[in-house]
TORPA-4810 file (N, C-alpha, C, O; in nm, 3 decimals):
<nodes>
NODE_1_3.027_1.148_-0.056_2.907_1.196_0.037_3.003_1.287_0.137_3.118_1.267_0.175_X
NODE_2_2.914_1.388_0.162_2.994_1.488_0.261_2.900_1.510_0.363_2.783_1.528_0.329_X
NODE_3_2.937_1.513_0.508_2.867_1.534_0.643_2.745_1.516_0.606_2.657_1.602_0.599_X
NODE_4_2.732_1.344_0.568_2.576_1.308_0.568_2.506_1.309_0.448_2.411_1.237_0.420_X
NODE_5_2.564_1.403_0.372_2.495_1.445_0.241_2.526_1.367_0.104_2.645_1.342_0.085_X
NODE_6_2.448_1.330_0.019_2.489_1.269_-0.097_2.492_1.382_-0.228_2.393_1.452_-0.251_X
NODE_7_2.610_1.392_-0.305_2.603_1.505_-0.403_2.591_1.465_-0.532_2.643_1.363_-0.578_X
NODE_8_2.495_1.576_-0.620_2.432_1.528_-0.727_2.470_1.670_-0.812_2.472_1.782_-0.761_X
NODE_9_2.499_1.641_-0.947_2.510_1.717_-1.053_2.375_1.779_-1.103_2.281_1.702_-1.120_X
NODE_10_2.363_1.888_-1.123_2.223_1.927_-1.173_2.275_2.052_-1.270_2.393_2.083_-1.286_X
NODE_11_2.147_2.122_-1.336_2.185_2.225_-1.430_2.241_2.316_-1.354_2.334_2.369_-1.415_X
NODE_12_2.220_2.369_-1.221_2.263_2.471_-1.157_2.402_2.421_-1.090_2.473_2.506_-1.037_X
NODE_13_2.432_2.320_-1.091_2.584_2.281_-1.022_2.577_2.182_-0.934_2.489_2.099_-0.958_X
NODE_14_2.652_2.162_-0.823_2.654_2.061_-0.744_2.565_2.087_-0.628_2.584_2.180_-0.550_X
NODE_15_2.462_1.996_-0.618_2.341_2.021_-0.490_2.380_1.887_-0.424_2.428_1.791_-0.485_X
NODE_16_2.352_1.893_-0.281_2.325_1.784_-0.200_2.215_1.768_-0.130_2.132_1.856_-0.106_X
NODE_17_2.211_1.624_-0.085_2.078_1.553_-0.060_2.095_1.466_0.054_2.207_1.417_0.065_X
NODE_18_2.007_1.436_0.143_2.032_1.383_0.241_2.031_1.230_0.153_1.983_1.218_0.040_X
NODE_19_2.086_1.131_0.224_2.104_0.992_0.161_1.934_0.920_0.193_1.858_0.943_0.287_X
NODE_20_1.918_0.834_0.079_1.794_0.764_0.065_1.793_0.682_0.226_1.884_0.664_0.306_X
NODE_21_1.662_0.649_0.229_1.608_0.561_0.359_1.547_0.445_0.292_1.487_0.450_0.184_X
NODE_22_1.569_0.335_0.367_1.469_0.223_0.313_1.338_0.210_0.396_1.332_0.208_0.519_X
NODE_23_1.237_0.200_0.312_1.113_0.180_0.395_1.028_0.065_0.313_1.059_0.025_0.200_X
NODE_24_0.923_0.023_0.384_0.846_-0.076_0.332_0.736_0.046_0.305_0.712_0.140_0.381_X
NODE_25_0.673_0.016_0.168_0.603_0.103_0.132_0.433_0.047_0.099_0.421_-0.045_0.019_X
NODE_26_0.337_0.092_0.150_0.188_0.028_0.147_0.120_0.160_0.091_0.128_0.267_0.150_X
NODE_27_0.055_0.142_-0.021_-0.055_0.207_-0.092_-0.184_0.141_-0.078_-0.198_0.022_-0.102_X
NODE_28_-0.278_0.217_-0.040_-0.413_0.190_-0.020_-0.496_0.272_-0.117_-0.474_0.392_-0.133_X
NODE_29_-0.602_0.199_-0.188_-0.702_0.295_-0.266_-0.848_0.232_-0.260_-0.860_0.110_-0.267_X
NODE_30_-0.965_0.318_-0.246_-1.099_0.268_-0.219_-1.144_0.234_-0.354_-1.117_0.319_-0.438_X
NODE_31_-1.201_0.137_-0.390_-1.279_0.121_-0.528_-1.409_0.219_-0.519_-1.480_0.240_-0.421_X
NODE_32_-1.418_0.268_-0.641_-1.515_0.349_-0.664_-1.532_0.439_-0.572_-1.646_0.450_-0.525_X
NODE_33_-1.433_0.518_-0.527_-1.467_0.604_-0.412_-1.557_0.749_-0.450_-1.624_0.819_-0.375_X
NODE_34_-1.528_0.765_-0.602_-1.587_0.895_-0.655_-1.732_0.860_-0.730_-1.790_0.943_-0.800_X
NODE_35_-1.781_0.729_-0.707_-1.928_0.702_-0.755_-2.036_0.811_-0.758_-2.101_0.844_-0.658_X
NODE_36_-2.048_0.853_-0.850_-2.176_0.942_-0.832_-2.299_0.944_-0.718_-2.361_1.033_-0.659_X
NODE_37_-2.300_0.808_-0.717_-2.418_0.761_-0.593_-2.373_0.834_-0.459_-2.448_0.889_-0.378_X
NODE_38_-2.229_0.821_-0.453_-2.189_0.873_-0.315_-2.208_1.029_-0.288_-2.180_1.111_-0.376_X
NODE_39_-2.248_1.062_-0.181_-2.251_1.193_-0.139_-2.118_1.248_-0.075_-2.023_1.172_-0.056_X
NODE_40_-2.115_1.379_-0.042_-1.957_1.414_0.028_-1.979_1.347_0.168_-1.882_1.286_0.212_X
NODE_41_-2.101_1.349_0.249_-2.121_1.266_0.362_-2.056_1.147_0.362_-1.973_1.109_0.444_X
NODE_42_-2.106_1.072_0.243_-2.079_0.916_0.224_-1.913_0.931_0.230_-1.859_0.884_0.329_X
NODE_43_-1.838_0.988_0.137_-1.717_0.990_0.127_-1.633_1.023_0.267_-1.524_0.977_0.300_X
NODE_44_-1.718_1.118_0.339_-1.645_1.164_0.473_-1.648_1.033_0.563_-1.549_0.992_0.623_X
NODE_45_-1.764_0.975_0.567_-1.787_0.841_0.633_-1.673_0.707_0.615_-1.613_0.640_0.699_X
NODE_46_-1.674_0.705_0.491_-1.579_0.604_0.415_-1.439_0.636_0.457_-1.363_0.544_0.483_X
NODE_47_-1.399_0.769_0.466_-1.261_0.785_0.484_-1.254_0.775_0.640_-1.146_0.729_0.678_X
NODE_48_-1.334_0.804_0.729_-1.327_0.815_0.873_-1.309_0.617_0.874_-1.208_0.567_0.922_X
NODE_49_-1.393_0.553_0.831_-1.375_0.411_0.840_-1.265_0.367_0.796_-1.212_0.282_0.867_X
NODE_50_-1.192_0.407_0.667_-1.075_0.341_0.635_-0.962_0.372_0.726_-0.878_0.284_0.744_X
NODE_51_-0.950_0.480_0.783_-0.848_0.509_0.872_-0.865_0.436_1.032_-0.776_0.408_1.113_X
NODE_52_-0.986_0.422_1.041_-1.023_0.320_1.157_-0.967_0.182_1.128_-0.887_0.129_1.206_X
NODE_53_-1.003_0.129_1.028_-0.972_-0.018_0.961_-0.800_-0.030_0.968_-0.749_-0.126_1.025_X
NODE_54_-0.724_0.069_0.909_-0.582_0.078_0.881_-0.513_0.061_1.028_-0.434_-0.027_1.061_X
NODE_55_-0.558_0.159_1.100_-0.492_0.194_1.230_-0.514_0.089_1.304_-0.425_0.041_1.374_X
NODE_56_-0.660_0.031_1.299_-0.649_-0.105_1.407_-0.582_-0.218_1.363_-0.542_-0.306_1.439_X
NODE_57_-0.566_-0.217_1.211_-0.491_-0.333_1.170_-0.320_-0.338_1.201_-0.252_-0.434_1.237_X
NODE_58_-0.283_-0.212_1.174_-0.162_-0.198_1.237_-0.119_-0.206_1.363_-0.005_-0.238_1.397_X
NODE_59_-0.231_-0.172_1.449_-0.197_-0.182_1.599_-0.212_-0.360_1.623_-0.130_-0.416_1.695_X
NODE_60_-0.300_-0.424_1.568_-0.312_-0.561_1.582_-0.185_-0.633_1.550_-0.151_-0.737_1.607_X
NODE_61_-0.107_-0.565_1.445_0.006_-0.639_1.394_0.131_-0.567_1.456_0.241_-0.582_1.404_X
NODE_62_0.116_-0.502_1.548_0.218_-0.408_1.639_0.316_-0.358_1.571_0.436_-0.371_1.593_X
NODE_63_0.244_-0.276_1.453_0.326_-0.173_1.388_0.299_-0.042_1.439_0.186_0.004_1.423_X
NODE_64_0.393_0.029_1.502_0.348_0.167_1.525_0.297_0.253_1.425_0.368_0.292_1.332_X
NODE_65_0.175_0.286_1.440_0.140_0.384_1.322_0.205_0.519_1.358_0.211_0.592_1.260_X
NODE_66_0.254_0.573_1.471_0.308_0.715_1.474_0.446_0.715_1.415_0.500_0.813_1.364_X
NODE_67_0.502_0.585_1.429_0.642_0.575_1.358_0.635_0.584_1.227_0.740_0.625_1.178_X
NODE_68_0.558_0.563_1.159_0.529_0.570_1.008_0.506_0.702_0.950_0.450_0.783_1.023_X
NODE_69_0.543_0.747_0.813_0.510_0.873_0.757_0.372_0.815_0.691_0.351_0.708_0.634_X
NODE_70_0.302_0.904_0.716_0.150_0.873_0.626_0.119_1.017_0.556_0.131_1.133_0.597_X
NODE_71_0.075_0.958_0.433_0.031_1.076_0.345_-0.131_1.052_0.294_-0.163_0.954_0.227_X
NODE_72_-0.212_1.144_0.330_-0.362_1.102_0.276_-0.369_1.155_0.114_-0.333_1.262_0.066_X
NODE_73_-0.428_1.037_0.053_-0.458_1.037_-0.073_-0.573_1.066_-0.124_-0.595_1.043_-0.243_X
NODE_74_-0.685_1.131_-0.026_-0.818_1.148_-0.069_-0.880_1.019_-0.063_-0.940_0.997_0.042_X
NODE_75_-0.879_0.908_-0.169_-0.943_0.806_-0.163_-0.853_0.688_-0.119_-0.872_0.573_-0.159_X
NODE_76_-0.768_0.717_-0.049_-0.656_0.627_-0.014_-0.557_0.668_0.108_-0.565_0.774_0.170_X
NODE_77_-0.481_0.584_0.127_-0.356_0.633_0.229_-0.206_0.582_0.174_-0.188_0.470_0.128_X
NODE_78_-0.123_0.663_0.185_0.017_0.622_0.146_0.080_0.615_0.269_0.070_0.709_0.348_X
NODE_79_0.152_0.504_0.299_0.221_0.450_0.439_0.373_0.431_0.401_0.396_0.355_0.307_X
NODE_80_0.459_0.482_0.455_0.597_0.454_0.482_0.635_0.393_0.606_0.643_0.455_0.712_X
NODE_81_0.662_0.256_0.591_0.701_0.210_0.740_0.856_0.179_0.775_0.924_0.113_0.696_X
NODE_82_0.900_0.220_0.871_1.026_0.176_0.941_1.076_0.067_0.862_0.989_-0.013_0.826_X
NODE_83_1.200_0.043_0.824_1.273_-0.062_0.795_1.312_-0.172_0.875_1.342_-0.282_0.827_X
NODE_84_1.314_-0.146_0.998_1.324_-0.225_1.115_1.171_-0.326_1.150_1.187_-0.414_1.235_X
NODE_85_1.040_-0.312_1.090_0.930_-0.359_1.089_0.952_-0.490_1.005_0.972_-0.477_0.884_X
NODE_86_0.950_-0.591_1.050_0.965_-0.707_0.964_0.865_-0.726_0.855_0.745_-0.741_0.881_X
NODE_87_0.914_-0.726_0.726_0.819_-0.760_0.619_0.720_-0.883_0.610_0.619_-0.884_0.541_X
NODE_88_0.754_-0.961_0.671_0.669_-1.099_0.695_0.525_-1.059_0.773_0.411_-1.092_0.742_X
NODE_89_0.576_-0.964_0.900_0.429_-0.953_0.971_0.341_-0.851_0.858_0.221_-0.875_0.871_X
NODE_90_0.358_-0.775_0.782_0.299_-0.706_0.687_0.218_-0.803_0.576_0.105_-0.779_0.532_X
NODE_91_0.289_-0.902_0.547_0.230_-0.990_0.437_0.137_-1.082_0.480_0.054_-1.125_0.401_X
NODE_92_0.140_-1.117_0.590_0.079_-1.213_0.667_-0.039_-1.148_0.755_-0.153_-1.137_0.710_X
NODE_93_0.003_-1.102_0.897_-0.055_-1.049_0.999_-0.164_-0.920_0.940_-0.284_-0.921_0.966_X
NODE_94_-0.107_-0.825_0.868_-0.152_-0.713_0.840_-0.250_-0.734_0.756_-0.356_-0.676_0.779_X
NODE_95_-0.239_-0.813_0.650_-0.314_-0.821_0.559_-0.449_-0.886_0.596_-0.558_-0.847_0.554_X
NODE_96_-0.425_-1.018_0.700_-0.526_-1.082_0.716_-0.640_-0.983_0.810_-0.763_-0.984_0.799_X
NODE_97_-0.572_-0.916_0.888_-0.631_-0.833_0.985_-0.730_-0.731_0.920_-0.840_-0.705_0.968_X
NODE_98_-0.665_-0.658_0.771_-0.719_-0.570_0.694_-0.867_-0.636_0.657_-0.978_-0.584_0.653_X
NODE_99_-0.821_-0.779_0.630_-0.953_-0.846_0.573_-1.051_-0.873_0.637_-1.163_-0.871_0.587_X
NODE_100_-1.026_-0.909_0.776_-1.104_-0.916_0.878_-1.195_-0.785_0.930_-1.316_-0.784_0.957_X
NODE_101_-1.110_-0.687_0.934_-1.191_-0.556_0.992_-1.265_-0.510_0.877_-1.365_-0.442_0.899_X
NODE_102_-1.229_-0.535_0.745_-1.314_-0.492_0.662_-1.445_-0.568_0.641_-1.552_-0.507_0.628_X
NODE_103_-1.437_-0.688_0.638_-1.554_-0.805_0.671_-1.653_-0.707_0.778_-1.748_-0.635_0.749_X
NODE_104_-1.603_-0.728_0.884_-1.695_-0.640_0.988_-1.719_-0.521_0.950_-1.841_-0.504_0.947_X
NODE_105_-1.655_-0.418_0.917_-1.711_-0.291_0.900_-1.830_-0.309_0.766_-1.934_-0.243_0.768_X
NODE_106_-1.805_-0.384_0.680_-1.898_-0.379_0.560_-2.039_-0.473_0.600_-2.138_-0.470_0.526_X
NODE_107_-2.037_-0.547_0.710_-2.148_-0.603_0.757_-2.247_-0.505_0.825_-2.354_-0.550_0.867_X
NODE_108_-2.225_-0.406_0.834_-2.312_-0.307_0.914_-2.311_-0.178_0.813_-2.341_-0.073_0.870_X
NODE_109_-2.288_-0.169_0.701_-2.290_-0.059_0.610_-2.400_-0.089_0.506_-2.439_-0.201_0.473_X
NODE_110_-2.449_0.048_0.453_-2.475_0.009_0.326_-2.397_0.004_0.206_-2.282_0.046_0.208_X
NODE_111_-2.445_-0.040_0.107_-2.312_-0.085_-0.025_-2.262_0.071_-0.044_-2.143_0.084_-0.071_X
NODE_112_-2.329_0.169_-0.034_-2.293_0.310_-0.102_-2.206_0.366_0.023_-2.151_0.473_-0.003_X
NODE_113_-2.180_0.315_0.159_-2.091_0.360_0.233_-1.989_0.198_0.282_-1.927_0.177_0.387_X
NODE_114_-2.002_0.130_0.192_-1.905_0.032_0.217_-1.773_0.037_0.158_-1.759_0.111_0.061_X
NODE_115_-1.663_-0.036_0.204_-1.545_-0.010_0.142_-1.479_-0.171_0.102_-1.469_-0.275_0.167_X
NODE_116_-1.438_-0.128_-0.052_-1.376_-0.233_-0.097_-1.224_-0.175_-0.148_-1.207_-0.087_-0.233_X
NODE_117_-1.131_-0.238_-0.083_-1.010_-0.175_-0.061_-0.888_-0.242_-0.154_-0.879_-0.365_-0.160_X
NODE_118_-0.789_-0.151_-0.232_-0.697_-0.239_-0.299_-0.586_-0.207_-0.209_-0.604_-0.109_-0.136_X
NODE_119_-0.475_-0.271_-0.200_-0.346_-0.253_-0.115_-0.236_-0.303_-0.203_-0.250_-0.405_-0.271_X
NODE_120_-0.108_-0.220_-0.200_-0.012_-0.269_-0.302_0.103_-0.249_-0.177_0.098_-0.168_-0.084_X
NODE_121_0.196_-0.340_-0.205_0.310_-0.316_-0.118_0.460_-0.360_-0.172_0.478_-0.474_-0.217_X
NODE_122_0.541_-0.287_-0.167_0.678_-0.285_-0.243_0.779_-0.247_-0.116_0.735_-0.225_-0.003_X
NODE_123_0.929_-0.243_-0.151_0.998_-0.202_-0.062_1.131_-0.129_-0.150_1.161_-0.164_-0.264_X
NODE_124_1.201_-0.024_-0.075_1.297_0.022_-0.137_1.359_0.158_-0.090_1.324_0.197_0.021_X
NODE_125_1.444_0.231_-0.159_1.495_0.350_-0.110_1.406_0.463_-0.135_1.344_0.467_-0.241_X
NODE_126_1.393_0.565_-0.038_1.284_0.668_-0.042_1.382_0.803_-0.016_1.447_0.807_0.089_X
NODE_127_1.390_0.892_-0.095_1.466_1.013_-0.052_1.378_1.122_0.014_1.265_1.130_-0.033_X
NODE_128_1.406_1.198_0.106_1.335_1.300_0.163_1.367_1.456_0.115_1.485_1.487_0.094_X
NODE_129_1.289_1.529_0.103_1.319_1.663_0.070_1.234_1.753_0.143_1.156_1.690_0.214_X
NODE_130_1.223_1.871_0.150_1.152_1.982_0.230_1.010_1.984_0.181_0.927_2.051_0.242_X
NODE_131_0.979_1.918_0.079_0.828_1.897_0.011_0.778_1.765_0.025_0.669_1.730_-0.020_X
NODE_132_0.862_1.689_0.090_0.795_1.547_0.103_0.872_1.428_0.079_0.973_1.421_0.148_X
NODE_133_0.848_1.313_-0.017_0.923_1.216_-0.042_0.929_1.196_-0.180_0.839_1.250_-0.244_X
NODE_134_1.038_1.110_-0.262_1.043_1.063_-0.372_1.115_0.937_-0.376_1.167_0.888_-0.276_X
NODE_135_1.119_0.875_-0.516_1.201_0.754_-0.533_1.147_0.676_-0.627_1.025_0.679_-0.642_X
NODE_136_1.222_0.599_-0.701_1.173_0.495_-0.796_1.089_0.416_-0.746_0.986_0.383_-0.806_X
NODE_137_1.128_0.367_-0.603_1.040_0.220_-0.533_0.883_0.302_-0.513_0.786_0.225_-0.512_X
NODE_138_0.854_0.445_-0.497_0.743_0.491_-0.459_0.647_0.470_-0.605_0.537_0.418_-0.624_X
NODE_139_0.771_0.552_-0.715_0.684_0.506_-0.828_0.634_0.374_-0.880_0.537_0.355_-0.954_X
NODE_140_0.727_0.276_-0.820_0.682_0.127_-0.854_0.564_0.109_-0.775_0.494_0.037_-0.846_X
NODE_141_0.498_0.133_-0.663_0.419_0.110_-0.572_0.310_0.143_-0.617_0.217_0.064_-0.632_X
NODE_142_0.302_0.294_-0.653_0.172_0.331_-0.726_0.133_0.286_-0.870_0.018_0.299_-0.912_X
NODE_143_0.222_0.238_-0.934_0.213_0.165_-1.060_0.141_0.033_-1.041_0.054_-0.009_-1.117_X
NODE_144_0.181_-0.024_-0.939_0.129_-0.141_-0.903_-0.033_-0.134_-0.849_-0.123_-0.212_-0.879_X
NODE_145_-0.037_-0.057_-0.791_-0.181_-0.005_-0.719_-0.297_0.003_-0.852_-0.406_-0.053_-0.859_X
NODE_146_-0.224_0.100_-0.960_-0.313_0.124_-1.077_-0.323_0.022_-1.199_-0.371_0.043_-1.311_X
NODE_147_-0.264_-0.097_-1.145_-0.263_-0.185_-1.277_-0.395_-0.238_-1.302_-0.458_-0.286_-1.208_X
NODE_148_-0.440_-0.236_-1.408_-0.592_-0.250_-1.469_-0.616_-0.403_-1.420_-0.705_-0.436_-1.341_X
NODE_149_-0.524_-0.488_-1.478_-0.557_-0.631_-1.401_-0.602_-0.637_-1.276_-0.702_-0.705_-1.257_X
NODE_150_-0.550_-0.581_-1.182_-0.583_-0.618_-1.043_-0.683_-0.539_-1.001_-0.749_-0.579_-0.905_X
NODE_151_-0.716_-0.411_-1.062_-0.840_-0.326_-1.045_-0.972_-0.449_-1.116_-1.080_-0.454_-1.055_X
NODE_152_-0.957_-0.518_-1.211_-1.072_-0.596_-1.289_-1.098_-0.708_-1.175_-1.211_-0.747_-1.145_X
NODE_153_-0.969_-0.758_-1.110_-0.980_-0.879_-1.045_-1.048_-0.876_-0.906_-1.094_-0.977_-0.853_X
NODE_154_-1.051_-0.742_-0.847_-1.119_-0.714_-0.727_-1.264_-0.705_-0.759_-1.345_-0.774_-0.698_X
NODE_155_-1.303_-0.611_-0.866_-1.408_-0.567_-0.928_-1.506_-0.703_-0.961_-1.629_-0.698_-0.962_X
NODE_156_-1.432_-0.818_-0.987_-1.521_-0.943_-1.017_-1.516_-1.009_-0.888_-1.575_-1.117_-0.887_X
NODE_157_-1.466_-0.976_-0.788_-1.451_-1.059_-0.659_-1.579_-1.010_-0.550_-1.621_-0.896_-0.536_X
NODE_158_-1.626_-1.138_-0.478_-1.712_-1.116_-0.392_-1.661_-1.063_-0.248_-1.741_-1.050_-0.155_X
NODE_159_-1.526_-1.033_-0.234_-1.449_-1.002_-0.097_-1.432_-0.854_-0.109_-1.457_-0.786_-0.209_X
NODE_160_-1.389_-0.815_0.002_-1.368_-0.660_0.012_-1.215_-0.626_0.017_-1.174_-0.527_0.077_X
NODE_161_-1.145_-0.701_-0.041_-0.980_-0.672_-0.014_-0.904_-0.749_-0.138_-0.932_-0.864_-0.169_X
NODE_162_-0.809_-0.675_-0.200_-0.739_-0.726_-0.278_-0.600_-0.672_-0.240_-0.577_-0.577_-0.165_X
NODE_163_-0.528_-0.736_-0.292_-0.377_-0.727_-0.249_-0.291_-0.734_-0.374_-0.310_-0.835_-0.442_X
NODE_164_-0.190_-0.639_-0.422_-0.101_-0.659_-0.511_0.051_-0.640_-0.438_0.073_-0.555_-0.352_X
NODE_165_0.138_-0.721_-0.483_0.272_-0.718_-0.418_0.372_-0.684_-0.554_0.342_-0.697_-0.672_X
NODE_166_0.480_-0.644_-0.504_0.613_-0.653_-0.633_0.667_-0.802_-0.649_0.667_-0.892_-0.565_X
NODE_167_0.711_-0.803_-0.775_0.795_-0.924_-0.770_0.895_-0.939_-0.653_0.904_-1.045_-0.590_X
NODE_168_0.966_-0.832_-0.627_1.059_-0.841_-0.565_1.018_-0.899_-0.395_1.076_-0.980_-0.322_X
NODE_169_0.904_-0.824_-0.377_0.829_-0.839_-0.249_0.775_-1.000_-0.236_0.773_-1.063_-0.130_X
NODE_170_0.741_-1.040_-0.338_0.691_-1.184_-0.334_0.787_-1.275_-0.330_0.763_-1.377_-0.267_X
NODE_171_0.929_-1.258_-0.402_1.009_-1.336_-0.396_1.136_-1.331_-0.267_1.224_-1.413_-0.240_X
NODE_172_1.108_-1.228_-0.218_1.186_-1.209_-0.100_1.104_-1.240_0.041_1.163_-1.289_0.137_X
NODE_173_1.006_-1.216_0.043_0.929_-1.227_0.174_0.798_-1.337_0.153_0.791_-1.433_0.230_X
NODE_174_0.698_-1.319_0.050_0.589_-1.403_0.023_0.633_-1.536_0.010_0.576_-1.624_0.075_X
NODE_175_0.717_-1.561_-0.057_0.712_-1.729_-0.104_0.778_-1.798_0.018_0.758_-1.919_0.029_X
NODE_176_0.839_-1.748_0.093_0.948_-1.800_0.226_0.842_-1.835_0.334_0.877_-1.923_0.412_X
NODE_177_0.716_-1.781_0.351_0.657_-1.810_0.475_0.507_-1.857_0.433_0.419_-1.780_0.397_X
NODE_178_0.496_-2.005_0.447_0.366_-2.064_0.430_0.238_-1.998_0.462_0.136_-2.008_0.394_X
NODE_179_0.254_-1.912_0.603_0.151_-1.851_0.654_0.101_-1.769_0.574_-0.020_-1.747_0.575_X
NODE_180_0.186_-1.708_0.490_0.145_-1.593_0.401_0.072_-1.652_0.277_0.044_-1.572_0.187_X
NODE_181_0.040_-1.780_0.262_-0.023_-1.846_0.140_0.016_-1.785_0.000_-0.064_-1.728_-0.075_X
NODE_182_0.148_-1.806_-0.023_0.220_-1.783_-0.161_0.136_-1.850_-0.278_0.135_-1.803_-0.392_X
NODE_183_0.072_-1.953_-0.243_-0.003_-2.047_-0.360_-0.138_-1.955_-0.413_-0.204_-1.972_-0.515_X
NODE_184_-0.154_-1.851_-0.306_-0.287_-1.804_-0.340_-0.282_-1.677_-0.405_-0.383_-1.610_-0.422_X
NODE_185_-0.137_-1.634_-0.453_-0.112_-1.504_-0.529_-0.107_-1.590_-0.682_-0.086_-1.709_-0.708_X
NODE_186_-0.132_-1.490_-0.756_-0.127_-1.525_-0.930_-0.041_-1.413_-0.963_-0.046_-1.311_-0.894_X
NODE_187_0.050_-1.424_-1.081_0.124_-1.297_-1.131_0.038_-1.266_-1.228_-0.052_-1.331_-1.280_X
NODE_188_0.097_-1.112_-1.253_0.031_-1.041_-1.348_0.105_-0.933_-1.424_0.183_-0.878_-1.346_X
NODE_189_0.111_-0.881_-1.544_0.186_-0.798_-1.596_0.149_-0.666_-1.512_0.047_-0.648_-1.445_X
NODE_190_0.260_-0.574_-1.534_0.238_-0.442_-1.493_0.321_-0.353_-1.572_0.442_-0.367_-1.589_X
NODE_191_0.240_-0.251_-1.622_0.280_-0.162_-1.731_0.398_-0.080_-1.682_0.381_-0.004_-1.587_X
NODE_192_0.522_-0.091_-1.742_0.657_0.003_-1.706_0.710_-0.062_-1.551_0.779_0.005_-1.474_X
NODE_193_0.668_-0.192_-1.522_0.701_-0.260_-1.399_0.792_-0.383_-1.424_0.730_-0.483_-1.461_X
NODE_194_0.941_-0.399_-1.411_0.988_-0.496_-1.458_0.953_-0.610_-1.348_0.959_-0.597_-1.225_X
NODE_195_0.915_-0.725_-1.423_0.868_-0.833_-1.335_0.738_-0.865_-1.267_0.710_-0.959_-1.193_X
NODE_196_0.645_-0.738_-1.321_0.542_-0.732_-1.284_0.490_-0.727_-1.149_0.552_-0.668_-1.061_X
NODE_197_0.368_-0.793_-1.126_0.329_-0.796_-0.970_0.256_-0.940_-0.928_0.239_-1.026_-1.014_X
NODE_198_0.219_-0.958_-0.811_0.165_-1.080_-0.766_0.032_-1.048_-0.684_0.038_-0.989_-0.577_X
NODE_199_-0.089_-1.090_-0.738_-0.202_-1.044_-0.677_-0.294_-1.133_-0.593_-0.326_-1.239_-0.646_X
NODE_200_-0.334_-1.111_-0.489_-0.410_-1.202_-0.411_-0.565_-1.134_-0.358_-0.570_-1.025_-0.302_X
NODE_201_-0.675_-1.210_-0.383_-0.791_-1.157_-0.350_-0.836_-1.210_-0.223_-0.823_-1.332_-0.218_X
NODE_202_-0.887_-1.156_-0.116_-0.927_-1.199_-0.011_-1.052_-1.227_0.033_-1.104_-1.124_0.075_X
NODE_203_-1.131_-1.334_0.042_-1.285_-1.344_0.060_-1.336_-1.361_-0.070_-1.458_-1.372_-0.088_X
</nodes>
């Protein structure tokens, strides 16, 4: 390490990068966002609703939205939460707030503009560069959100929210807090992810 940078060998010689930073990683994805029955205006309404719900859920959990790194994904949101935010809050309060707000939101919407949401959570080291962020932990979280068994489980559910967490997140956080209802999670296999994931359906 030199002057706060880490060194790496590449084809162009020795390069220097800032050291990785630990984050909790949250990825959200709206089910069937690109459904042909949804117009452009429907999608705009859904996106606006999604951001309102997520920001309100974070505020209710006392997580500073402005302190997080947020990337829009079109049909979802990618959030990096600072390491000093207790992960237990995210596994309990934040998920329950999302479920509550989604129920309230959907109660006053047509099916075409309603939101059924998948959420993935993991934690790990993230590297920053001039173009954004990268890291194996981020890849891990995105593999979780795309898990076929997870998508199928939410599709078959009558609820509006499904959560999938990494094996690490389940073992290190959720199983230690009864209020997180660890018994409501079930383990699933995830392609290219050691240990698989744990899913929970709300409602």
